[in-house]
C-alpha positions as CSV (number, residue, x, y, z in Angstrom):
1,M,136.5,314.7,179.0
2,A,132.2,314.6,179.3
3,E,130.8,311.7,180.1
4,S,132.4,308.6,178.1
5,Y,130.4,306.7,175.9
6,P,131.1,302.6,175.9
7,V,132.8,301.6,172.5
8,G,129.8,300.1,171.3
9,E,127.6,303.0,171.5
10,L,130.2,304.9,169.8
11,I,129.6,302.8,166.8
12,Q,126.4,304.3,165.6
13,F,127.8,308.5,165.5
14,W,130.8,306.6,163.7
15,R,128.8,305.1,161.1
16,Y,127.1,308.7,160.8
17,S,130.4,309.9,160.2
18,L,131.3,307.5,157.6
19,Q,128.3,308.2,155.6
20,A,128.5,311.9,155.9
21,R,132.2,311.5,154.0
22,N,130.3,309.8,151.6
23,L,132.2,306.1,151.7
24,S,130.7,303.6,150.1
25,E,128.3,301.5,151.7
26,K,130.8,298.2,151.6
27,T,133.3,300.6,153.2
28,I,131.4,301.2,155.8
29,S,129.9,298.1,156.8
30,L,133.5,296.7,157.2
31,Y,135.1,299.5,159.1
32,V,131.4,298.9,161.2
33,E,131.5,295.1,161.4
34,A,135.2,295.1,162.7
35,A,134.0,298.2,165.4
36,Q,131.5,295.5,166.6
37,Q,133.7,292.2,166.2
38,L,136.0,294.2,168.4
39,V,133.1,295.1,171.4
40,D,132.2,291.2,171.4
41,W,135.6,290.0,172.1
42,L,136.6,292.4,174.4
43,E,133.0,291.7,176.4
44,S,133.4,287.9,176.2
45,E,137.0,288.7,177.2
46,G,135.9,290.7,180.3
47,H,138.1,293.6,179.0
48,P,136.8,297.1,179.4
49,T,134.5,298.5,176.6
50,E,135.3,302.4,177.7
51,P,137.4,303.8,175.3
52,D,139.9,305.4,177.5
53,Q,140.4,302.2,179.4
54,I,140.8,300.4,176.2
55,G,144.8,300.1,175.6
56,Q,147.5,299.0,173.1
57,R,147.8,295.6,175.4
58,H,143.3,295.1,174.5
59,L,143.6,295.7,170.4
60,N,147.2,294.0,170.1
61,A,145.3,291.0,172.0
62,F,142.7,291.1,169.7
63,I,144.8,290.9,166.7
64,M,146.3,287.9,168.0
65,H,143.1,286.6,168.1
66,L,142.0,287.4,164.9
67,L,145.6,285.7,163.9
68,D,144.6,282.6,165.5
69,T,141.3,282.2,164.0
70,R,141.2,284.0,160.8
71,S,143.7,284.2,158.2
72,D,146.5,287.2,158.6
73,S,144.3,289.3,155.7
74,T,141.5,289.6,158.1
75,A,143.5,290.8,160.7
76,N,145.1,293.3,159.0
77,S,142.1,294.4,157.2
78,R,140.4,294.4,160.7
79,Y,143.1,296.0,161.9
80,R,143.6,299.3,159.5
81,S,139.5,299.6,160.1
82,L,140.0,300.1,163.8
83,R,142.0,302.5,163.4
84,Q,140.1,304.6,161.6
85,F,137.5,304.1,164.5
86,W,140.2,305.5,166.9
87,K,141.4,308.3,164.4
88,W,137.9,309.6,164.8
89,M,137.3,309.1,168.0
90,D,140.9,311.5,168.8
91,A,139.5,313.8,165.9
92,E,136.1,314.8,167.9
93,G,138.7,315.9,170.9
94,D,135.7,314.8,173.9
95,I,136.3,310.8,173.7
96,I,139.5,309.4,174.7
97,E,142.8,311.0,175.7
98,S,145.3,309.7,173.4
99,D,145.6,307.0,170.2
100,P,147.0,303.5,170.9
101,F,147.2,303.2,167.2
102,L,150.2,305.8,166.9
103,K,152.2,303.3,168.8
104,M,151.1,300.0,167.2
105,S,152.0,298.1,163.5
106,P,149.5,296.9,161.3
107,P,150.0,292.8,161.2
108,K,151.9,291.7,158.1
109,I,150.4,289.6,155.4
110,G,151.9,286.5,153.9
111,E,152.4,286.1,150.5
112,A,149.2,284.2,149.2
113,V,149.8,282.7,145.8
114,V,146.6,282.0,144.2
115,P,146.9,279.5,141.2
116,V,145.5,280.3,138.1
117,V,143.3,278.0,136.3
118,E,144.7,275.2,134.0
119,L,143.6,276.2,130.2
120,D,141.9,272.4,130.2
121,H,140.2,273.1,133.0
122,L,139.0,276.3,131.5
123,R,138.0,274.5,128.4
124,K,135.8,271.7,130.0
125,L,134.3,274.5,132.2
126,L,133.4,276.2,129.1
127,A,132.1,273.4,127.6
128,A,129.8,272.3,130.2
129,C,127.5,275.5,129.4
130,K,127.7,275.0,125.8
131,G,123.6,275.2,125.0
132,T,121.3,277.6,123.4
133,D,119.0,277.4,127.0
134,F,119.0,280.6,129.1
135,E,121.3,279.2,131.7
136,S,124.0,277.9,129.5
137,R,124.1,281.1,127.8
138,R,124.3,283.2,130.5
139,D,127.0,281.1,132.5
140,Y,129.1,280.7,129.5
141,T,129.1,284.3,129.0
142,M,129.4,285.3,132.8
143,F,132.9,283.4,132.7
144,S,134.0,284.1,129.3
145,M,133.5,287.5,130.8
146,L,135.6,287.0,134.1
147,L,138.3,285.6,131.8
148,D,138.7,288.2,129.1
149,T,138.3,291.1,131.2
150,G,139.9,290.5,134.7
151,A,136.8,291.5,136.5
152,R,136.4,291.9,140.3
153,L,133.3,289.3,141.1
154,S,131.7,292.5,142.5
155,E,131.8,294.8,139.3
156,L,131.4,291.7,137.5
157,A,127.5,291.4,139.6
158,G,127.2,295.1,139.4
159,M,126.8,295.5,135.6
160,R,124.3,296.7,134.0
161,V,122.3,296.3,130.5
162,D,123.4,300.0,129.7
163,D,126.9,299.3,130.8
164,I,127.6,298.1,127.7
165,D,128.9,299.7,125.1
166,M,129.0,297.7,121.4
167,R,129.8,300.6,119.3
168,F,133.0,301.0,121.5
169,E,133.3,297.1,122.4
170,V,133.7,298.0,125.7
171,V,132.0,297.3,129.4
172,V,132.3,300.3,132.0
173,V,132.4,298.6,136.0
174,K,132.7,300.3,138.8
175,G,135.7,299.5,140.7
176,K,137.4,299.8,144.0
177,G,136.6,303.7,145.6
178,D,133.5,303.8,143.1
179,R,136.1,304.9,140.2
180,D,134.3,303.9,136.9
181,R,136.8,301.8,134.2
182,A,136.2,300.5,130.8
183,L,137.0,297.2,130.3
184,P,137.7,295.9,126.5
185,L,136.2,293.0,124.6
186,S,137.3,291.0,122.6
187,P,135.9,289.9,119.2
188,K,134.8,286.3,120.7
189,M,133.3,287.9,124.0
190,L,131.7,290.4,121.7
191,E,129.5,287.8,119.9
192,Q,129.0,285.2,122.7
193,L,127.9,288.4,124.8
194,G,125.4,289.2,122.0
195,R,124.0,285.8,122.2
196,Y,123.2,285.8,125.8
197,L,121.7,289.4,125.1
198,R,119.1,287.1,122.7
199,A,118.2,285.0,125.6
200,R,118.2,287.9,128.2
201,G,115.4,289.7,125.8
202,R,113.4,286.1,126.6
203,H,114.0,286.4,130.1
204,K,110.5,287.4,132.0
205,A,112.9,289.7,133.7
206,A,114.2,291.4,130.7
207,E,113.3,294.8,131.6
208,S,115.6,295.0,134.5
209,E,118.4,297.4,134.5
210,W,120.8,294.2,135.9
211,L,122.8,292.2,133.2
212,W,122.8,288.8,135.1
213,L,119.8,287.7,135.4
214,G,118.4,284.4,137.5
215,K,114.8,282.9,138.2
216,R,114.2,285.8,140.8
217,G,115.9,288.5,138.3
218,R,119.2,289.7,139.6
219,L,121.5,287.5,139.8
220,S,123.9,288.2,142.9
221,S,127.7,287.8,143.7
222,S,126.7,284.6,146.0
223,G,124.5,283.4,142.3
224,I,127.6,283.8,140.4
225,A,129.7,282.2,142.8
226,Q,127.4,278.9,143.1
227,A,126.7,278.9,139.5
228,L,130.1,278.7,139.1
229,K,130.4,275.5,141.7
230,R,127.8,274.1,140.0
231,R,129.7,274.3,136.3
232,A,132.9,272.8,138.0
233,D,131.2,270.3,139.3
234,E,129.2,269.2,136.0
235,A,132.4,270.2,134.0
236,G,134.4,267.4,136.7
237,I,137.3,269.7,137.6
238,P,138.5,270.7,140.7
239,H,136.4,273.9,142.2
240,I,137.5,277.5,140.9
241,T,137.2,280.6,142.7
242,P,136.0,283.9,141.2
243,H,139.0,285.6,141.8
244,Q,141.1,282.6,140.2
245,F,139.8,283.9,136.9
246,R,141.5,287.3,137.7
247,H,144.7,286.2,138.5
248,T,144.5,283.9,135.4
249,F,144.1,286.6,133.0
250,A,147.0,288.5,134.5
251,H,149.0,285.8,134.1
252,Q,148.0,285.3,130.6
253,F,148.0,289.1,129.8
254,L,151.6,288.8,130.5
255,S,152.5,285.7,129.5
256,S,151.1,286.5,126.0
257,G,153.6,289.8,126.1
258,G,151.4,292.4,127.6
259,N,152.3,295.9,129.4
260,E,152.3,296.0,132.9
261,G,151.3,299.5,132.6
262,D,148.4,298.5,130.3
263,L,147.2,295.4,132.8
264,M,147.3,298.2,135.6
265,L,145.1,300.3,133.6
266,L,143.0,297.2,132.9
267,A,142.4,295.7,136.2
268,G,142.5,299.0,138.1
269,W,145.7,298.4,139.8
270,K,147.4,302.3,141.6
271,S,150.2,300.0,142.7
272,R,153.0,297.9,140.8
273,Q,153.3,295.6,143.6
274,M,149.3,294.0,142.5
275,V,151.2,293.1,139.3
276,D,153.4,291.1,141.0
277,R,150.7,289.4,143.4
278,Y,148.6,288.2,140.7
279,G,149.7,285.5,138.5
280,A,152.3,285.7,140.9
281,S,151.6,281.6,140.5
282,A,153.1,281.1,137.3
283,K,155.9,283.4,137.4
284,A,157.8,281.0,136.9
285,E,156.0,279.4,133.8
286,R,156.6,283.1,132.1
287,A,160.1,283.2,133.0
288,R,161.2,279.3,131.4
289,K,158.9,280.7,128.4
290,A,160.7,283.9,128.3
291,H,164.1,281.8,128.6
292,R,163.5,279.9,125.0
293,Q,163.1,282.9,123.2
294,H,165.8,285.1,124.3
295,S,168.5,282.3,125.3
296,P,171.7,283.4,124.5
297,L,172.6,280.4,122.8
298,N,169.6,281.4,120.3
299,D,171.9,283.6,118.2
300,L,175.3,281.3,118.0
């Protein structure tokens, strides 16, 4: 075995490997952050930081620490990122003798139920955005877009003006894995989008490629979330997260008789389990609605 490097010094070499695989910067940052977090914890606890001295017990203790201080989904994400790190070290052939993750299992993720947004709250939220000034046009259109398409926050923030195709009535977004997806736009959405684009044309940053603009140019994911919080406060409704719109979209789509296969395509999901997860908090409501339509007594 060649001279051993502390794990902390190997992270940069791993980053080069991840970049060579052409992974997205978001994925690389997630992986590297998990590795650095492990190193910081090992050092704070006085544990070894040499790759071959870090065993299953150290890794399990770190995951237990995350389960105690973070959510189970965060612990699961960190576990999977670190597993990729050790897989890379094992493949290099001269860093570790064996991979401890081969005898480990990821922490289970509990079923986190994200509530859908009540229709009355949606009406009040959009009513708070009524107006002809730029920010009102923008906020009304952004929140309508989240509800109309079920787009992720990152997909909404990443929209460019050229991604809008009025002719085919779609907006193209780049989802997970850098996969492009065309989201259909309803007539109401297209009408509101037209209003926003006219207002945007008078903005000082109108030449920007990015669709959503703030006072200083492009509006980031954080800026969108802040605008949503501000409008919810103005509407006098509970705080709404951007991700709740995605759950609400899925619930409304299924509740209105939408096909699960179509929902998977629109939402960019590969797994049928995602259909079960989204809108889960409103399953009982959909079941009651289906019962009213299909009760055997209806035929008597």
